[in-house]
C-alpha positions, 0 to 999 in steps of 0.5 A, a space after each residue: 932139414 927136418 931136425 932143425 925146422 919142424 914141417 909146419 914152420 917150413 916154406 912151401 918150397 922146403 916141403 916140395 923139395 922134401 915131397 919130391 925126394 919121396 917116391 909115394 907122393 906125386 903131383 908135389 907141385 900142384 900141391 898147396 902146403 897144407 897138402 904137402 904137410 899131411 902127405 909128408 906127415 902120413 907118408 912118414 908116419 909123424 902123427 899130428 900134435 894137438 893144437 895148442 889150447 885158445 889163448 887166455 884173455 888179458 881182460 882187465 875186468 876177468 869178472 865180466 864173463 857173460 853177456 849178462 854181466 856185460 850188460 849190467 856194466 854197460 847200464 851202470 856205464 850209461 848212467 855215469 855218462 847221464 851225469 856227465 851229460 848233465 854236469 857238461 863234462 865232455 872229458 868224462 862223455 868221452 871216456 864213458 862212450 868209449 868204455 860203453 862202446 869197448 864193451 859192447 864190443 866184448 858182448 858181440 864177441 862173447 856171444 858170437 862165441 858161444 
């Protein structure tokens, strides 16, 4: 079964069956999936593989990588929004408002990750 499916992708039930067959592991039915994986891998001598790297952002504006860059872009959008307000163009106002909100969300995410 382990050749067909990797241990990480198995269900808890499948992992319990495997762990029950190994004599060195006790208390199988009380273990959670992470504990089962750790015990099985330790018993079989399987080393942990490195986790995959973080996903690369598919942002529309890859040049906006810092909070300062994003804030500059927000200021530009705010000016455009004010112009749209002066022209009473409700459609443009709505577009710029949404864009500003999206950029603000990106600044928050970026600030959180740093």
